[in-house]
C-alpha positions as CSV (number, residue, x, y, z in Angstrom):
1,M,-48.8,-12.5,34.8
2,T,-50.1,-10.5,31.8
3,K,-49.0,-6.8,31.9
4,I,-51.4,-4.5,30.2
5,I,-51.3,-0.8,29.0
6,M,-54.8,0.6,29.3
7,H,-55.4,3.0,26.3
8,G,-58.3,5.2,27.4
9,C,-57.8,4.5,31.0
10,N,-59.9,7.4,32.3
11,G,-62.9,6.6,30.2
12,R,-65.9,4.6,31.5
13,M,-64.7,1.2,30.2
14,G,-61.1,2.0,31.1
15,K,-62.1,2.5,34.7
16,V,-64.3,-0.6,34.8
17,I,-61.3,-2.7,33.5
18,A,-59.0,-1.2,36.0
19,E,-61.4,-2.1,38.8
20,M,-61.8,-5.7,37.6
21,V,-58.0,-6.1,37.2
22,E,-57.6,-5.4,40.9
23,N,-59.3,-8.7,41.7
24,D,-57.5,-10.8,39.0
25,P,-54.1,-12.2,40.1
26,D,-53.2,-13.2,36.6
27,V,-53.2,-9.7,35.0
28,E,-51.9,-6.2,35.9
29,I,-52.3,-2.8,34.5
30,V,-48.8,-1.3,34.4
31,A,-49.6,2.0,32.7
32,G,-52.5,4.0,31.4
33,I,-52.8,6.4,28.5
34,D,-55.4,9.1,28.2
35,I,-55.8,12.7,27.0
36,A,-57.1,13.6,30.4
37,E,-55.0,13.4,33.6
38,G,-56.3,11.3,36.4
39,K,-55.4,9.3,39.5
40,A,-54.8,5.5,39.5
41,S,-52.6,2.8,41.0
42,F,-50.5,2.9,37.8
43,P,-48.7,5.7,35.9
44,I,-50.9,7.7,33.4
45,F,-49.4,9.2,30.3
46,T,-51.2,12.0,28.3
47,D,-48.8,11.4,25.4
48,I,-48.6,7.8,24.3
49,N,-45.1,8.3,23.0
50,A,-43.9,9.1,26.5
51,C,-45.0,5.7,27.8
52,D,-41.8,3.7,28.3
53,V,-43.3,1.0,30.6
54,E,-42.7,-2.6,29.5
55,A,-46.0,-4.5,28.9
56,D,-47.3,-7.6,27.2
57,A,-50.4,-6.2,25.5
58,I,-52.5,-3.1,25.0
59,I,-56.3,-2.9,25.7
60,D,-57.8,0.1,23.8
61,F,-61.1,1.7,24.7
62,S,-60.5,5.2,23.4
63,S,-61.7,7.1,20.3
64,A,-61.4,6.6,16.6
65,K,-59.2,9.6,16.2
66,A,-56.7,8.1,18.7
67,V,-56.4,4.8,16.9
68,P,-53.7,5.8,14.2
69,Q,-51.2,6.9,16.8
70,L,-52.0,3.8,18.9
71,L,-51.3,1.5,16.0
72,K,-48.0,3.2,15.3
73,Y,-46.9,3.0,19.0
74,A,-47.9,-0.7,19.2
75,T,-46.0,-1.5,16.0
76,D,-42.8,0.3,17.2
77,K,-43.1,-1.5,20.6
78,N,-44.1,-4.9,19.0
79,L,-47.2,-5.1,21.3
80,P,-50.4,-6.9,20.5
81,V,-53.5,-4.8,20.7
82,V,-57.1,-5.7,21.9
83,L,-58.9,-3.0,19.8
84,C,-62.3,-2.2,21.3
85,T,-62.8,1.3,20.0
86,T,-65.8,1.4,17.6
87,G,-66.7,3.9,14.8
88,L,-63.6,3.3,12.8
89,S,-63.7,4.5,9.2
90,A,-63.1,2.2,6.2
91,E,-59.7,3.7,5.8
92,Q,-58.9,3.1,9.5
93,L,-60.1,-0.6,9.2
94,D,-57.8,-1.0,6.1
95,E,-55.0,0.4,8.3
96,V,-55.8,-2.0,11.1
97,R,-55.6,-5.0,8.7
98,E,-52.3,-3.7,7.2
99,V,-50.7,-3.3,10.7
100,S,-51.9,-6.8,11.7
101,K,-49.2,-8.1,9.2
102,N,-46.7,-6.9,11.8
103,I,-48.5,-7.4,15.2
104,A,-51.4,-9.4,16.6
105,I,-54.7,-7.4,16.7
106,L,-57.9,-8.7,18.2
107,K,-61.0,-6.9,17.2
108,S,-64.6,-8.0,17.6
109,A,-68.0,-6.2,17.2
110,N,-68.8,-7.1,20.8
111,M,-66.4,-8.1,23.5
112,S,-68.9,-10.0,25.7
113,M,-68.0,-13.7,26.3
114,G,-71.7,-14.4,26.3
115,I,-72.5,-12.8,22.9
116,N,-69.5,-14.4,21.3
117,T,-70.5,-17.9,22.6
118,I,-74.0,-17.2,21.3
119,I,-72.6,-16.3,17.9
120,K,-70.9,-19.8,17.8
121,L,-74.1,-21.5,18.8
122,L,-76.2,-19.6,16.2
123,K,-74.0,-20.8,13.4
124,D,-74.8,-24.4,14.4
125,A,-78.5,-23.7,15.0
126,A,-78.9,-22.0,11.6
127,N,-77.6,-25.0,9.8
128,V,-80.2,-27.2,11.7
129,F,-83.3,-24.9,11.6
130,V,-83.0,-23.0,8.4
131,P,-83.0,-26.1,6.1
132,A,-85.9,-27.4,8.1
133,G,-87.9,-24.2,7.0
134,Y,-87.8,-22.2,10.2
135,D,-88.1,-18.5,10.1
136,V,-85.4,-16.3,11.7
137,E,-86.0,-13.1,13.6
138,I,-83.9,-10.8,15.7
139,V,-85.3,-8.3,18.3
140,E,-82.9,-6.0,20.2
141,Q,-83.8,-3.6,23.0
142,H,-81.8,-0.7,24.4
143,H,-82.2,2.4,26.6
144,N,-83.7,5.5,24.9
145,Q,-80.3,7.3,24.6
146,K,-78.8,4.8,22.2
147,L,-78.2,6.5,18.8
148,D,-77.9,3.6,16.4
149,A,-80.5,1.2,15.4
150,P,-80.2,-1.7,14.9
151,S,-77.4,-2.3,17.2
152,G,-74.0,-3.4,16.0
153,T,-74.4,-6.6,18.0
154,A,-77.8,-7.4,16.4
155,L,-76.1,-7.1,12.9
156,A,-73.2,-9.3,14.2
157,L,-75.7,-12.0,15.2
158,A,-77.5,-11.7,11.9
159,D,-74.2,-11.9,10.0
160,A,-73.3,-15.1,11.9
161,I,-76.5,-16.8,10.8
162,N,-76.2,-15.5,7.3
163,D,-72.6,-16.5,6.9
164,A,-73.4,-20.0,8.1
165,R,-76.0,-20.1,5.3
166,N,-73.7,-18.7,2.6
167,G,-75.5,-15.4,2.5
168,E,-78.9,-16.6,1.5
169,F,-80.8,-14.2,3.7
170,T,-81.9,-10.6,3.0
171,Y,-82.2,-8.3,6.1
172,V,-85.6,-6.7,6.6
173,Y,-85.8,-3.8,9.1
174,D,-89.3,-2.5,8.4
175,R,-92.5,-4.2,7.1
176,S,-94.8,-1.4,7.6
177,Q,-94.8,-0.2,3.9
178,V,-95.3,-3.6,2.4
179,R,-98.4,-5.8,2.5
180,Q,-97.2,-9.2,1.6
181,K,-96.4,-12.6,3.2
182,R,-93.1,-13.0,4.8
183,D,-90.5,-14.4,2.4
184,K,-88.6,-17.5,3.6
185,K,-85.3,-15.7,2.8
186,E,-86.0,-12.8,5.0
187,L,-84.1,-12.2,8.3
188,G,-86.1,-9.7,10.3
189,I,-84.3,-7.3,12.6
190,S,-86.3,-5.1,14.9
191,A,-85.2,-2.4,17.4
192,V,-86.8,-1.1,20.6
193,R,-85.6,2.1,22.3
194,A,-87.2,2.9,25.6
195,G,-86.5,4.0,29.2
196,N,-83.4,2.5,30.7
197,I,-83.8,-1.0,29.2
198,P,-80.5,-3.0,29.5
199,G,-79.0,-4.1,26.2
200,T,-81.1,-7.2,25.2
201,H,-80.8,-9.3,22.1
202,E,-83.3,-12.1,21.2
203,V,-82.9,-14.5,18.3
204,F,-85.9,-16.5,17.3
205,F,-86.1,-19.7,15.2
206,A,-89.7,-20.2,14.5
207,G,-91.1,-23.4,12.9
208,P,-94.3,-25.4,12.8
209,D,-95.6,-25.6,16.4
210,E,-92.2,-24.8,17.8
211,L,-90.2,-21.7,18.8
212,I,-86.6,-21.7,19.8
213,E,-85.4,-18.5,21.5
214,I,-81.7,-17.6,22.3
215,K,-81.6,-14.5,24.5
216,H,-78.7,-12.3,26.0
217,I,-79.1,-9.4,28.5
218,A,-76.2,-7.1,29.3
219,Y,-76.7,-5.7,32.8
220,S,-73.5,-3.8,33.0
221,R,-70.3,-2.8,31.2
222,S,-68.4,-5.3,33.2
223,I,-69.2,-8.1,30.7
224,F,-67.3,-6.2,28.1
225,A,-64.4,-5.5,30.5
226,N,-64.2,-9.2,31.3
227,G,-64.1,-10.1,27.6
228,A,-61.3,-7.5,26.9
229,I,-59.2,-8.8,29.8
230,N,-59.5,-12.4,28.7
231,A,-58.7,-11.2,25.1
232,A,-55.5,-9.6,26.4
233,K,-54.4,-12.8,28.1
234,F,-55.2,-14.7,24.9
235,I,-53.4,-12.5,22.5
236,T,-50.2,-12.1,24.5
237,G,-47.4,-13.8,22.6
238,K,-49.5,-14.5,19.5
239,K,-48.1,-14.2,16.0
240,P,-49.1,-11.3,13.8
241,G,-52.5,-11.4,12.3
242,M,-56.2,-10.5,12.9
243,Y,-58.0,-12.3,15.8
244,D,-61.4,-11.9,17.3
245,M,-63.4,-13.2,20.3
246,S,-64.2,-16.4,18.6
247,D,-60.6,-17.3,18.9
248,V,-60.7,-16.6,22.6
249,I,-63.8,-18.8,23.0
250,A,-62.2,-21.6,21.0
251,N,-59.1,-21.5,23.2
252,M,-61.3,-22.1,26.3
253,L,-63.0,-25.2,24.9
């Protein structure tokens, strides 16, 4: 059984993960860490340094400002980390990479098993359709409260395609100011913000008389929780280094 410390246990994702773990016989949350006190079936510490519970891994869904102390704690305890907190600065990302020389750290732009499987598929698809002259477009849709556009996931999908093609594409976000034909080296990324649309990402490969569409819809946060739990199982016992969800997917094949 994988024993987990949940960092950010009283946040929305922390609570979802705790609920899902209750139905998973292969994993257990043995302690939680959060700045706010709360009630749970496991002990909760408001000071990470006070947590003396033995564990196999840490899942982090907290805040960027809490990450430095988390990395120090994980290094001192020699615990691998599934780092799900977003919005880290360039300096923090450098620190994450430096710490990964001593412990295993798994970090991905999106924790969804579905999205990360699609990323793998897109790399193969790009190498089939792009040389054949197909255009590539990405359309993402989210609720009207989402602040960033395009989404980080849309950019991760675009990067997967572009990396597979050795960076030959230029990302285009707005064509309204330019009256010209679409360049073959454009990768268009469009964002929709309206109502309570669930997170939706569509990738189009459009060629002569043919359209291939790869689509993902996130109906709840549980898909990210499921990915984080599987990541914690995967990273337990791993050697120091940087890992991502593609490693988890590959381990399942």
